N, C-alpha and C positions, 0 to 999 in steps of 0.2 A: 126306734132306738132303744126300746125297753129290753128286748131280748139280748142284744149285745151287752148292755149294762149288767143284766142278770148273769149272763155267761161269764163275764169277767169277775163279778162278785163271787160266783160259785167256784171258779178256779182259785181265787185268793183264799176263800174260806177253806176249801178242801186242802190246799197246800199248807195253810196255817195249822189246821187240825192234824194233818198227816205228820207234821214236824213233831207234834207232841206224841202221836202214836209211835213214830220212829224212836223217839227218845225213851218212852216208857215200855213199849212192847218189843221193839227190835234192838234195844240196848245200844242205840246210837249216842253219840256225844251230846252233852247238854248244849253245845254250841248250835245244835239244830233249832233250839228254841228262839234264838234271836231273829232269824228270817221268818220263823213261824209267827211270832208276834207281829212283825211288820206286815205280813200277809193278812193277819186278822184285822189290823187297823185299816189296811187298804180295803178289805171286804166291807167293813162297816161304813167307810166313806162312800164306796161305790153304791151301796144300797140307798144312800141319801140322794143320789142322782136320778133314781128311778122316777119317771114322770107319772106319779100316782098321787091321788088326793089324800091318802091317809097311810100312816106307817104300817098299821096292821094289815091293810090290803096289800101293800108292797111286800111285806114279809110272807103273807099267805101265798101270793102268786109266785114269789121267789122259790118257795118250797118245791114246787113242781119242777122248776128248772134245776134246782139243786140235786134232786133225785136223778134226773137224766145225766147231769154232769158227774155225779158220783159213780155212775155205771161206766161212763167214759174213762174216768180215772182208774176204776177197777181194771179195765181192759188195758189202757195205755201205760199206766204207771206200775200196776201190780202184776200185769201179765195174766189176768183171769178174764176170759171172754164171757161177757154176759150171755145168759141163755134166753130162750124165747120168752120165758115168764118175766125175766127182768125187763126185757124190751117192751112187752105188753104193759107191764105196770108203769114203766116210765112214760109210755105214750098216753096212758090214762091220766097220769099226773100233769104232764105238759098240757093236755087238753083242758084239764081243770084249771090250771094256771091261766090259760088263754081265756076261759070263761070269766074268771075273776078280773082279768085286765081289760078285756075288750067288751064286756057286757054294756049295753046301753043303760045309762043311769039318768033318772029324771032329776030335774032341778030342785 
């Protein structure tokens, strides 16, 4: 269940941050900020649902998923196809996140 939670959190965070990007960089209406703030609140709440023993570990593992989701956003929302280096980097990051999440830990 961890990866679906992280994927939903990433979508919420990226959408929330993109609303600020759209307002400041793309000259969209300030009304874009209201759903953006709601998305950022949803993001923070979703991260608390991750079944991880420490917040720092949850955030560290989430980072890898966030990178992969950002490249998906780049492609689907912004119309820029990630290149092979983007994909290789994302795979490395998701691999690192998996090590953090699923490494055997002693008592």
